[in-house]
C-alpha positions in Angstrom: 30.2 73.6 4.9 28.5 72.5 8.1 25.4 71.4 6.3 27.3 69.1 3.9 28.3 65.5 4.4 32.0 64.8 4.6 32.0 63.1 1.2 30.4 66.1 -0.4 33.0 68.4 1.2 35.9 66.2 -0.1 34.4 66.2 -3.6 34.0 70.0 -3.4 37.7 70.3 -2.4 38.8 67.8 -5.1 36.9 69.8 -7.8 38.8 72.8 -6.8 42.1 70.9 -6.6 42.6 71.8 -3.0 45.5 69.8 -1.4 43.4 68.8 1.6 40.8 66.9 -0.4 42.3 63.5 0.3 43.9 64.3 3.7 43.2 61.5 6.2 40.7 62.1 8.9 42.2 63.0 12.3 40.9 62.6 15.8 43.7 64.9 17.1 43.5 68.6 18.0 44.5 70.4 14.8 46.1 73.4 16.5 48.7 71.5 18.5 52.0 71.7 16.6 53.6 68.3 15.9 51.0 66.6 18.2 53.2 67.6 21.2 50.5 68.1 23.8 52.9 68.1 26.7 54.9 71.0 25.4 51.6 72.9 24.6 50.4 72.4 28.2 53.7 73.3 29.8 54.0 76.5 27.6 50.5 77.7 28.6 50.0 76.3 32.1 53.3 75.3 33.7 51.7 74.8 37.1 49.5 72.1 35.6 52.5 70.0 34.6 53.3 68.4 37.9 54.0 64.8 38.9 51.4 62.7 40.7 50.2 59.3 41.7 48.8 56.4 39.6 46.2 54.8 41.9 43.8 52.0 41.6 40.1 52.3 42.2 40.5 51.9 45.9 43.1 54.8 46.0 46.1 52.5 46.5 49.2 54.0 44.9 50.6 51.8 42.1 53.2 54.1 40.7 54.0 57.7 39.8 53.5 59.8 36.6 55.3 62.9 35.4 52.1 64.9 34.8 48.5 64.1 33.9 49.1 66.0 30.6 51.6 63.2 29.6 49.2 60.3 30.3 48.5 58.5 27.0 44.9 57.5 27.3 41.8 59.2 28.4 38.9 57.7 30.3 37.0 55.3 28.0 39.2 55.9 24.9 42.7 55.8 23.7 45.4 53.3 24.3 46.0 51.6 27.6 48.2 53.2 30.1 51.7 51.7 30.0 51.3 50.0 33.4 50.6 46.4 34.0 49.7 45.2 37.5 50.5 41.7 38.6 47.0 40.7 37.5 46.2 42.5 34.3 46.8 45.5 32.1 45.1 48.7 33.3 43.0 51.3 31.5 42.7 54.9 32.5 39.4 55.3 34.4 39.7 58.9 35.5 42.1 61.9 35.5 41.9 64.0 38.7 43.9 67.2 38.1 43.1 68.7 41.5 45.0 66.0 43.4 47.2 64.9 40.5 45.8 61.3 40.5 45.5 59.1 37.5 43.0 56.4 38.4 43.4 53.1 36.6 41.7 49.7 36.7 40.5 46.8 34.6 38.6 47.5 31.4 35.3 46.2 32.8 35.4 49.2 35.2 34.8 51.5 32.2 31.3 50.0 31.9 28.6 51.7 33.9 25.0 50.8 34.4 23.8 54.4 34.9 25.0 58.0 34.8 25.8 59.7 38.1 23.1 62.0 39.5 24.2 65.6 39.9 22.0 68.2 41.7 
């Protein structure tokens, strides 16, 4: 089906009366039961599910989280983190699993002028 447009695949499914023909599109991971990502991570990598710090771009701690796997929002997509500083709402800028930090900042910090150079 990979060479067919999505509309053609839906029409193919409709013609065969498949129940998925009119299923809404999803941006979620299809194999996670009940969209419970936290339980999925804990069940497969319990050491990864540890609390950490929510920090601003300068590394100043703004709060704590109960695990990166529970953060609702990913860099440059998804909803805003449920944290509001005295100045403005914050977006997730980066997730750093190694140190457990969730880096947050203003939306304009998601815009970059160039890609980082890696050698």
